[in-house]
C-alpha positions in Angstrom: -22.1 120.1 180.4 -25.5 119.1 179.5 -27.7 120.6 182.2 -28.9 124.1 182.2 -27.4 126.3 184.7 -29.4 126.6 188.3 -29.8 129.8 190.0 -28.8 129.7 193.8 -29.2 133.2 195.8 -27.0 134.4 198.6 -27.8 136.8 201.3 -25.5 138.3 203.6 -25.8 140.5 206.2 -23.2 141.8 208.6 -24.2 143.5 211.9 -21.4 145.6 213.4 -21.9 146.0 217.4 -19.7 148.0 219.9 -17.9 144.6 220.5 -18.5 142.5 218.3 -19.7 141.9 214.4 -21.9 139.3 213.6 -22.4 137.7 210.2 -24.6 135.5 208.5 -24.8 134.2 205.2 -28.3 132.6 203.6 -27.9 130.0 201.1 -31.3 129.3 199.1 -31.3 126.3 196.2 -33.8 126.1 193.2 -35.8 123.7 195.1 -36.2 125.8 198.1 -33.8 124.3 200.5 -32.1 126.9 203.0 -28.8 126.9 204.4 -27.3 129.2 206.8 -23.8 130.0 208.6 -23.2 132.5 211.1 -20.0 133.8 212.0 -19.1 136.4 215.3 -15.6 138.4 215.4 -14.2 140.4 218.4 -14.2 144.0 217.4 -10.8 145.2 218.5 -10.0 147.0 215.1 -11.7 148.6 212.2 -15.1 147.1 211.9 -13.6 146.2 208.2 -11.1 143.8 209.2 -14.1 142.5 211.7 -16.6 142.2 208.9 -14.1 140.1 207.0 -13.6 137.6 209.6 -17.1 137.2 211.0 -18.0 136.3 207.2 -14.7 134.0 206.8 -16.2 132.3 210.0 -19.7 132.4 208.4 -18.7 130.8 204.9 -16.7 127.9 206.9 -19.9 127.3 209.0 -22.5 127.6 206.2 -19.5 124.6 204.2 -20.2 122.6 207.1 -23.9 122.8 207.1 -23.5 121.4 203.2 -21.5 118.9 203.7 -23.4 117.3 206.6 -26.4 117.7 204.1 -25.0 115.8 201.7 -23.7 113.4 203.7 -27.0 113.1 205.2 -28.2 112.5 202.0 -26.2 109.9 200.3 -26.2 107.9 203.1 -30.0 107.8 202.9 -29.8 107.1 199.0 -27.5 104.7 199.8 -29.2 103.1 202.6 -26.5 103.6 205.1 -23.8 101.7 203.0 -22.5 105.0 202.1 -20.0 106.6 204.5 -17.4 109.8 204.4 
């Protein structure tokens, strides 16, 4: 690896309500770009388990946003010739 490592920051928030749990993950790049994923889970058991599920869904949402951003940038750089 020839380039120095970059530091990206990741903030995670989990809110437990009486019937559902909401998780949000915010990812910030060194260049100032920000990506966010949100996940929800119905609370039918322990808050901890709903938190795991909501966080997993937020990570999945964040993943989709990152892939979409990468695809958009690649298409722009390739002049529309690149396809996923």
